[in-house]
Backbone bond lengths (Angstrom), bond angles and torsions (degrees), N, CA, C in turn:
res aa  C-N    CA-C-N  psi(-1)  N-CA   C-N-CA  omega(-1)  CA-C   N-CA-C  phi
1 M - - - 1.410 - - 1.517 114.24 -
2 L 1.353 114.11 -43.31 1.418 121.17 177.28 1.500 112.00 -61.84
3 T 1.358 115.06 -36.43 1.439 120.81 179.94 1.539 108.98 -63.85
4 L 1.312 118.63 -41.80 1.488 120.51 -178.35 1.547 109.03 -66.62
5 V 1.344 117.70 -35.98 1.462 118.50 178.74 1.502 110.46 -65.03
6 I 1.339 115.35 -45.25 1.476 118.94 -179.93 1.525 111.02 -62.77
7 I 1.372 120.21 -41.53 1.407 120.26 178.75 1.548 111.28 -66.66
8 G 1.300 118.92 -39.53 1.385 122.93 178.95 1.543 110.82 -61.68
9 A 1.318 115.48 -44.02 1.482 117.41 179.53 1.501 110.67 -65.13
10 A 1.316 119.24 -40.51 1.446 121.20 177.34 1.548 112.70 -60.24
11 V 1.322 114.53 -43.43 1.468 115.47 179.27 1.483 111.60 -66.09
12 L 1.325 118.26 -36.75 1.466 122.79 -179.24 1.559 108.45 -65.84
13 L 1.308 116.72 -42.33 1.449 119.65 -177.05 1.536 110.58 -69.61
14 A 1.396 116.67 -39.53 1.421 119.42 179.55 1.594 110.94 -64.85
15 G 1.319 114.93 -40.88 1.447 119.99 175.84 1.533 112.41 -62.37
16 S 1.269 116.78 -41.88 1.511 120.96 178.83 1.506 108.82 -66.68
17 G 1.314 118.19 -39.74 1.503 120.84 179.95 1.488 109.80 -64.98
18 L 1.321 120.20 -41.52 1.452 122.23 177.44 1.544 113.39 -63.13
19 A 1.336 116.36 -40.34 1.469 121.07 175.77 1.497 112.06 -62.21
20 V 1.321 117.85 -44.63 1.453 122.49 179.97 1.519 110.83 -64.39
21 W 1.359 116.99 -41.90 1.446 122.52 178.87 1.490 111.82 -62.77
22 M 1.369 114.94 -41.25 1.480 117.41 -178.54 1.543 112.50 -70.28
23 R 1.355 115.09 -35.03 1.496 119.83 176.50 1.490 111.07 -67.35
24 A 1.339 116.15 -40.01 1.479 121.54 -173.75 1.602 110.09 -72.94
25 A 1.293 113.30 -32.70 1.484 120.40 -179.15 1.495 112.87 -128.29
26 P 1.374 117.41 77.17 1.444 118.75 -174.64 1.548 113.13 -61.66
27 G 1.359 116.69 -25.70 1.431 117.69 178.15 1.506 114.50 -68.87
28 R 1.334 116.15 -11.95 1.429 121.07 174.42 1.485 116.69 -98.30
29 A 1.275 117.26 10.31 1.498 122.36 178.65 1.482 109.59 -59.92
30 L 1.273 116.29 142.61 1.413 124.63 174.39 1.519 110.03 -58.44
31 P 1.368 117.33 142.31 1.474 118.81 175.37 1.522 112.50 -64.81
32 P 1.337 118.49 153.12 1.452 117.72 -179.95 1.586 109.19 -68.94
33 V 1.227 114.38 150.03 1.478 119.64 -179.70 1.501 109.37 -109.85
34 D 1.305 115.02 133.55 1.518 119.20 177.07 1.576 107.78 -62.61
35 A 1.308 115.83 113.87 1.445 119.07 -172.10 1.546 111.81 -73.23
36 R 1.324 119.27 -20.27 1.468 121.66 -178.94 1.452 112.45 -95.77
37 V 1.328 116.98 115.53 1.437 123.87 173.51 1.519 107.73 -112.19
38 P 1.321 116.35 102.90 1.501 118.39 -173.40 1.543 112.81 -68.57
39 T 1.272 118.06 145.20 1.441 124.26 174.08 1.574 107.15 -126.52
40 V 1.284 117.30 177.13 1.467 118.63 -178.71 1.543 109.77 -64.50
41 F 1.294 119.46 -17.80 1.484 122.85 -179.57 1.536 111.58 -90.02
42 S 1.383 116.32 -15.29 1.462 115.61 -173.98 1.500 111.48 -126.80
43 L 1.365 120.12 24.96 1.442 124.58 177.08 1.476 111.76 -56.76
44 L 1.349 116.45 139.68 1.425 123.47 174.86 1.560 111.45 -125.96
45 P 1.332 119.93 156.43 1.412 119.11 175.64 1.483 113.44 -48.83
46 G 1.307 118.21 134.73 1.406 123.35 -179.44 1.559 118.12 98.03
47 D 1.412 112.19 -23.62 1.445 117.97 174.87 1.502 109.63 -57.62
48 I 1.356 117.30 157.11 1.387 120.59 179.99 1.613 113.65 -115.27
49 V 1.245 115.06 130.13 1.468 119.35 -179.31 1.492 106.21 -112.88
50 Q 1.320 117.19 118.07 1.527 121.29 177.58 1.461 108.27 -98.92
51 Y 1.354 113.33 130.15 1.498 120.26 179.30 1.529 107.82 -145.41
52 T 1.306 117.97 127.54 1.444 126.22 176.98 1.488 113.02 44.26
53 G 1.355 115.20 47.27 1.459 122.27 176.88 1.528 116.39 77.73
54 T 1.309 115.91 9.63 1.535 120.67 -179.20 1.459 108.96 -116.97
55 D 1.332 118.42 129.70 1.452 122.21 172.84 1.511 109.67 -89.04
56 Y 1.357 114.18 125.64 1.491 120.93 176.94 1.503 106.96 -112.13
57 I 1.304 119.27 144.15 1.500 122.86 174.52 1.496 108.74 -108.39
58 V 1.233 113.80 132.42 1.535 120.52 179.00 1.518 106.62 -68.78
59 D 1.336 114.75 119.42 1.469 121.38 -179.32 1.565 108.24 -92.00
60 S 1.284 118.53 -51.71 1.445 123.00 -178.19 1.553 109.05 -159.87
61 T 1.269 113.30 172.47 1.475 121.67 -177.08 1.503 111.44 -137.12
62 I 1.380 114.25 141.47 1.442 119.53 175.55 1.553 103.63 -117.21
63 R 1.271 116.17 131.71 1.495 120.97 -179.63 1.515 108.58 -113.63
64 Y 1.354 115.29 123.19 1.391 121.51 -175.77 1.563 109.12 -108.20
65 E 1.355 114.08 150.17 1.461 120.41 179.18 1.565 108.86 -143.42
66 Q 1.349 115.27 128.29 1.492 119.31 173.06 1.482 107.22 -141.51
67 D 1.372 114.67 120.66 1.406 123.36 175.71 1.578 112.32 51.08
68 G 1.307 114.74 43.55 1.493 120.42 177.41 1.464 112.76 83.09
69 I 1.335 122.30 -3.36 1.478 123.58 179.53 1.505 105.67 -103.79
70 G 1.376 115.30 132.51 1.440 119.21 179.99 1.524 111.05 -122.38
71 W 1.357 110.68 156.36 1.486 120.34 175.16 1.548 106.22 -152.56
72 Q 1.363 112.11 166.32 1.479 118.10 -174.07 1.474 109.17 -133.59
73 E 1.342 113.83 151.94 1.442 120.88 171.74 1.564 109.29 -129.97
74 H 1.288 116.80 119.13 1.467 123.42 -177.11 1.432 109.25 -102.00
75 L 1.389 120.76 123.13 1.468 124.71 176.42 1.573 107.34 -78.65
76 L 1.312 113.25 120.09 1.536 120.35 -178.45 1.547 107.25 -106.06
77 S 1.326 116.91 125.85 1.420 121.77 175.52 1.539 106.44 -105.43
78 G 1.408 115.66 137.70 1.456 119.86 179.91 1.499 109.14 143.29
79 G 1.316 113.57 171.61 1.492 116.38 -177.48 1.473 109.32 69.32
80 D 1.342 113.38 -150.50 1.529 121.47 178.61 1.483 114.12 -87.68
81 R 1.314 116.39 -12.23 1.512 117.75 -178.20 1.559 106.97 -162.40
82 D 1.350 115.33 159.59 1.458 119.71 172.46 1.523 112.28 -74.47
83 R 1.305 114.52 147.42 1.448 121.98 177.11 1.507 112.14 -135.27
84 W 1.311 117.16 166.71 1.426 123.68 174.45 1.437 111.11 -113.72
85 L 1.396 116.96 135.12 1.436 121.38 177.27 1.542 103.34 -103.01
86 V 1.306 120.61 111.14 1.442 128.14 -179.41 1.526 106.88 -88.38
87 V 1.310 116.75 127.72 1.465 121.82 -179.26 1.535 109.26 -126.95
88 E 1.359 112.98 114.15 1.472 119.69 -179.08 1.554 107.90 -123.99
89 E 1.340 115.79 147.15 1.425 120.25 172.58 1.488 109.39 -129.03
90 D 1.307 118.77 106.24 1.433 122.16 179.31 1.532 103.84 -106.53
91 D 1.339 115.92 -107.09 1.464 118.35 170.76 1.466 110.73 -83.50
92 R 1.350 115.97 -17.37 1.468 121.40 176.08 1.557 106.90 -148.85
93 V 1.354 113.06 170.20 1.484 115.37 179.04 1.516 108.11 -79.43
94 V 1.359 114.73 133.64 1.451 122.33 177.22 1.490 108.95 -121.83
95 L 1.272 118.88 125.17 1.492 126.48 -179.36 1.503 109.79 -116.14
96 A 1.293 117.70 145.01 1.487 124.09 174.22 1.475 107.76 -147.25
97 L 1.269 112.66 144.44 1.514 122.32 171.86 1.481 108.36 -109.19
98 V 1.343 117.69 118.66 1.490 122.89 -174.30 1.532 106.78 -129.48
99 E 1.323 113.33 163.69 1.460 121.65 170.83 1.519 110.11 -142.39
100 E 1.312 115.46 151.99 1.431 119.67 -179.94 1.510 109.72 -71.57
101 V 1.343 115.05 135.28 1.518 119.95 -178.41 1.572 106.54 -133.59
102 E 1.278 108.93 167.31 1.506 116.64 177.66 1.554 111.78 -91.00
103 D 1.262 116.46 155.45 1.433 123.44 173.60 1.535 109.18 -119.76
104 P 1.345 114.79 69.65 1.464 117.19 -174.98 1.501 117.65 -62.71
105 D 1.301 115.07 -27.30 1.485 117.94 -179.46 1.547 112.48 -94.03
106 H 1.287 117.66 4.96 1.458 124.50 175.73 1.503 111.94 50.15
107 V 1.393 114.62 49.17 1.432 120.56 178.62 1.499 112.71 -88.08
108 L 1.345 116.29 -16.79 1.490 120.19 179.67 1.494 111.61 -94.80
109 P 1.369 114.27 156.16 1.539 117.50 -175.75 1.540 113.39 -53.99
110 P 1.315 114.77 129.73 1.499 118.52 179.43 1.578 110.44 -75.99
111 T 1.270 120.66 -22.26 1.465 124.65 -179.47 1.476 108.83 -137.03
112 P 1.336 120.98 162.29 1.480 124.67 177.54 1.515 114.23 -58.86
113 I 1.301 114.29 -34.23 1.532 118.63 -176.96 1.518 112.97 -78.44
114 D 1.357 116.73 -6.07 1.534 122.94 179.96 1.533 113.68 -96.28
115 S 1.378 114.44 16.90 1.471 112.55 -176.22 1.545 113.08 -61.76
116 K 1.304 116.45 150.21 1.479 122.62 -175.35 1.472 107.60 -120.61
117 E 1.364 120.09 154.11 1.425 121.40 179.83 1.534 111.10 -72.36
118 T 1.317 118.85 -29.85 1.427 122.47 176.52 1.564 109.38 -142.83
119 V 1.335 116.47 148.29 1.451 121.73 176.26 1.513 108.21 -137.53
120 T 1.279 119.25 156.03 1.429 125.92 171.50 1.513 110.44 -112.64
121 F 1.305 116.14 119.23 1.481 120.52 -175.79 1.544 106.67 -131.34
122 R 1.274 117.49 125.20 1.497 126.18 179.20 1.570 108.15 54.01
123 G 1.326 115.49 39.21 1.453 118.61 172.44 1.579 113.56 84.20
124 E 1.369 116.88 0.81 1.434 123.54 -177.35 1.579 109.11 -111.73
125 R 1.310 116.12 142.81 1.495 118.85 178.03 1.549 109.31 -96.78
126 Y 1.314 115.64 135.03 1.401 123.23 -179.85 1.508 109.47 -123.78
127 K 1.362 115.47 142.94 1.458 122.27 175.08 1.476 111.62 -105.90
128 L 1.339 117.88 144.46 1.444 124.72 178.88 1.508 109.28 -59.55
129 R 1.364 116.93 124.59 1.461 118.89 177.98 1.509 109.11 -98.04
130 E 1.391 116.05 -47.82 1.436 121.10 177.09 1.510 111.29 -166.52
131 S 1.275 112.88 158.74 1.522 117.37 176.10 1.481 106.93 -149.54
132 G 1.373 113.40 162.23 1.470 116.99 -178.89 1.473 112.44 162.67
133 R 1.294 117.39 -156.77 1.446 123.89 -177.46 1.536 108.25 -132.68
134 A 1.336 118.89 128.94 1.438 123.98 179.34 1.521 108.79 -127.61
135 S 1.343 114.25 154.88 1.429 119.66 168.45 1.546 108.71 -85.06
136 A 1.259 117.22 132.87 1.488 120.65 178.99 1.509 109.90 -119.60
137 T 1.297 115.56 129.75 1.427 122.90 179.62 1.555 109.77 -113.96
138 R 1.362 113.08 124.11 1.413 116.89 176.27 1.516 109.37 -139.40
139 T 1.317 115.24 156.24 1.512 119.32 -179.41 1.445 108.57 -94.83
140 L 1.371 116.02 129.81 1.428 121.90 -177.05 1.553 111.44 -69.62
141 P 1.298 117.90 130.03 1.501 119.02 -179.04 1.537 110.93 -55.05
142 G 1.350 115.98 141.01 1.451 119.84 174.19 1.510 114.60 81.00
143 T 1.324 119.73 -25.30 1.453 120.21 -177.16 1.497 113.67 -106.69
144 G 1.335 116.27 -28.46 1.424 117.98 -173.76 1.480 116.56 76.87
145 T 1.339 112.65 2.17 1.492 117.95 -177.42 1.478 111.11 -85.17
146 P 1.385 118.30 128.13 1.469 119.45 178.56 1.565 110.06 -75.39
147 Q 1.287 115.25 144.21 1.486 123.22 177.29 1.493 108.00 -127.78
148 T 1.299 117.20 128.46 1.482 123.09 175.52 1.562 112.05 -116.80
149 V 1.350 112.07 124.68 1.486 118.36 -177.19 1.494 107.85 -133.34
150 G 1.297 113.98 159.55 1.507 118.07 174.74 1.519 107.64 -86.77
151 V 1.405 113.51 133.98 1.475 121.16 -179.47 1.530 106.13 -126.72
152 D 1.355 115.06 133.22 1.432 122.90 170.28 1.497 111.24 -89.31
153 F 1.275 122.17 140.79 1.463 122.77 -179.36 1.537 111.70 -139.90
154 I 1.345 114.57 153.86 1.481 123.48 173.03 1.507 103.09 -134.00
155 D 1.301 117.05 122.76 1.490 124.08 177.57 1.474 111.00 -113.19
156 Y 1.330 118.32 128.46 1.434 127.96 176.65 1.487 111.30 -116.78
157 E 1.273 117.00 150.67 1.519 122.91 177.82 1.493 111.93 -134.40
158 G 1.362 114.49 135.90 1.429 122.00 177.44 1.488 112.92 -91.70
159 D 1.309 119.34 171.51 1.468 120.26 -175.68 1.534 113.35 -73.51
160 D 1.281 119.92 -16.64 1.446 121.77 -175.06 1.533 112.37 -111.73
161 G 1.298 119.82 26.63 1.483 122.38 174.51 1.515 109.53 90.35
162 Q 1.310 120.77 1.31 1.473 123.32 177.76 1.570 105.63 -75.61
163 I 1.331 113.99 144.91 1.431 120.31 177.13 1.520 109.68 -129.65
164 L 1.335 115.59 153.51 1.401 123.71 -176.89 1.562 107.97 -140.56
165 S 1.304 118.47 128.10 1.437 119.26 -176.30 1.494 110.64 -135.49
166 V 1.333 115.44 138.96 1.468 123.43 176.25 1.523 106.13 -118.60
167 E 1.329 116.62 123.62 1.492 120.50 178.55 1.585 108.70 -118.16
168 F 1.237 115.73 144.27 1.484 121.22 -178.37 1.520 107.26 -119.15
169 W 1.331 117.66 100.00 1.487 122.15 178.75 1.509 111.78 -94.17
170 P 1.283 118.25 145.65 1.484 119.64 179.67 1.558 110.70 -73.82
171 P 1.279 116.99 150.11 1.449 126.80 -1.86 1.569 115.96 -79.74
172 N 1.360 114.06 -40.25 1.421 114.67 -175.53 1.586 112.77 -145.86
173 D 1.342 114.42 44.63 1.441 120.00 -173.78 1.515 109.66 -106.05
174 R 1.341 118.56 122.81 1.446 121.71 -178.69 1.528 106.65 -114.77
175 E 1.338 120.40 119.56 1.407 126.92 -179.04 1.508 112.42 -111.76
176 V 1.317 117.80 128.42 1.488 121.19 177.78 1.509 107.05 -110.30
177 S 1.368 118.07 130.94 1.467 122.16 179.31 1.578 108.74 -125.95
178 H 1.259 115.17 137.34 1.411 122.94 179.44 1.503 115.46 -129.29
179 G 1.312 120.91 138.28 1.450 121.44 -179.78 1.529 111.07 -176.82
180 R 1.334 113.75 -153.00 1.463 117.79 179.78 1.451 111.49 -149.44
181 R 1.363 116.57 153.74 1.472 121.03 173.38 1.496 108.17 -63.49
182 I 1.377 111.59 150.39 1.502 117.02 175.41 1.491 107.15 -138.71
183 P 1.398 116.19 154.96 1.438 118.77 -178.65 1.499 110.76 -78.70
184 A 1.299 117.95 146.20 1.459 124.63 179.04 1.488 112.27 -55.98
185 A 1.369 117.04 -37.03 1.401 124.63 -177.91 1.564 113.02 -65.08
186 A 1.369 115.69 -15.31 1.470 119.99 178.87 1.519 114.51 -79.95
187 L 1.326 113.98 -7.70 1.498 119.59 -175.46 1.533 108.29 -106.28
188 N 1.310 117.70 144.62 1.479 126.87 169.60 1.538 103.78 -123.08
189 I 1.321 116.80 129.68 1.476 119.05 -174.97 1.543 107.46 -119.21
190 L 1.255 116.98 134.10 1.508 123.84 -178.00 1.523 107.91 -125.41
191 P 1.316 119.88 139.88 1.419 121.98 177.86 1.541 111.27 -71.66
192 A 1.326 117.11 154.28 1.425 121.89 177.76 1.479 110.12 -59.19
193 S 1.294 119.19 140.33 1.398 121.62 -179.50 1.506 117.51 -86.55
């Protein structure tokens, strides 16, 4: 107990000494620190995501929610094409980098009720991971107004970390995304300047 009292007194004295020193010599004040340190969960438009030597700028974010579980998709502009950074947190953080692709052979489900247990896309076999309906909130370009709509989805996963997703946006928009899981350590995130 005596040790805690001594440590507490030392911390109090050190803090007081720093405050007196900073008041006495304002030119020596510590520089301000940028309080916002972005993470994959707090990305904002203008933030920079660096991946494999390419700088991507966060353009916008869609936030999904299904039965109390949430995930995000950040639209990244840069490189040779736009991509989406998918951020999920289940038992652990799962990240994926995907891009919208075409389904010219129509091998993927045309409607949410047509989900299949397995599909073959671009010569690779994928197993159904999950499907359902989520509310998706996105900010409308130019207005800053958030819009929430119901979106049906079907997610597939390949054996080697590849993922395939089909989303059905109202009224009749079907979007197919393809990509792969990536390790969090592969990203470097910088705040908007």
